[in-house]
matplotlib code that plots the C-alpha trace (Angstrom):
import matplotlib.pyplot as plt

x = [58.4, 55.8, 53.6, 53.5, 52.7, 50.0, 48.4, 48.8, 47.2, 44.1, 43.8, 44.0, 41.5, 39.0, 39.3, 38.6, 35.8, 34.4, 34.8, 33.2, 30.3, 28.8, 26.1, 27.1, 29.8, 31.1, 31.9, 33.5, 35.8, 36.6, 37.4, 39.9, 41.4, 41.9, 43.6, 45.9, 46.7, 47.7, 49.8, 51.7, 52.4, 53.9, 56.1, 57.4, 57.8, 60.0, 62.1, 62.6, 64.1, 66.3, 70.0, 71.8, 73.9, 77.2, 75.3, 72.1, 68.8, 67.8, 64.5, 62.8, 60.4, 59.1, 58.9, 56.6, 54.5, 54.4, 53.3, 50.7, 49.3, 49.2, 47.4, 45.2, 44.2, 43.6, 41.5, 39.1, 38.7, 37.9, 35.6, 33.7, 33.3, 31.7, 29.6, 28.0, 27.4, 25.4, 23.7, 22.4, 21.2, 19.8, 19.1, 21.0, 24.7, 23.8, 26.0, 23.1, 20.9, 23.7, 23.4, 22.4, 24.6, 22.4, 24.1]
y = [44.3, 45.0, 42.2, 43.7, 47.3, 46.0, 44.4, 47.3, 49.7, 46.9, 47.4, 51.0, 51.2, 48.9, 51.1, 54.2, 52.8, 51.5, 55.3, 57.0, 54.8, 53.6, 55.2, 53.7, 55.7, 52.2, 51.3, 54.4, 54.0, 50.6, 51.9, 54.5, 51.6, 49.7, 52.5, 52.9, 49.3, 49.6, 52.8, 50.4, 47.7, 50.2, 51.3, 48.2, 47.2, 50.1, 49.7, 46.2, 47.7, 50.1, 49.4, 48.2, 50.5, 48.9, 45.5, 46.7, 48.4, 51.4, 50.9, 54.0, 52.1, 50.0, 53.1, 54.7, 51.6, 51.5, 55.3, 54.7, 52.0, 54.3, 57.0, 54.3, 53.2, 56.6, 57.4, 54.3, 55.0, 58.7, 57.7, 55.1, 57.2, 60.0, 57.0, 55.8, 59.2, 59.9, 56.7, 57.4, 60.9, 60.0, 56.3, 56.0, 56.0, 56.8, 59.8, 61.2, 61.8, 63.6, 67.0, 69.0, 69.7, 70.5, 71.1]
z = [-34.5, -37.4, -35.8, -32.4, -33.8, -35.9, -33.2, -31.0, -33.9, -33.9, -30.2, -30.3, -33.2, -31.4, -28.5, -30.2, -32.1, -28.6, -27.2, -29.8, -30.9, -27.4, -25.6, -22.1, -20.3, -19.0, -22.5, -23.1, -20.3, -21.4, -24.8, -23.1, -21.2, -24.3, -26.0, -23.0, -23.3, -26.9, -26.0, -23.4, -25.9, -28.0, -25.3, -24.7, -28.4, -28.8, -25.6, -27.0, -30.0, -28.3, -28.5, -25.5, -23.7, -22.2, -22.6, -20.6, -22.1, -19.9, -18.3, -20.1, -21.7, -18.7, -16.5, -19.1, -18.9, -15.1, -15.1, -17.7, -15.5, -12.6, -14.7, -16.1, -12.5, -11.3, -14.4, -13.9, -10.2, -10.9, -14.0, -12.4, -9.2, -11.7, -13.4, -10.4, -9.1, -12.4, -12.3, -8.7, -10.0, -13.5, -13.2, -16.5, -17.6, -21.5, -22.4, -24.6, -21.5, -19.6, -21.6, -18.3, -15.2, -12.0, -8.9]

ax = plt.figure().add_subplot(projection="3d")
ax.plot(x, y, z, "-o")
ax.set_aspect("equal")
plt.show()
């Protein structure tokens, strides 16, 4: 389990670095997806470490992962729609150029 948590922490750190240091909105979205993947790895790791109840492990960790994957899919759909709309308007996806919102 410690090895899995180290991999998950590394993946989360890479995602955080990508989300905070990139200028392109697409790379920020990719960083957020990496952080969600790291959280899913943690959910599964802690679910595997749970004690068995009457010989069966409750599916709580897997249910959290499925919910997180559904949230991530919705986030990508909305995020990419926003990025495409901003690109059509400004001809750029750089976050530093998006300081003004015009109707």
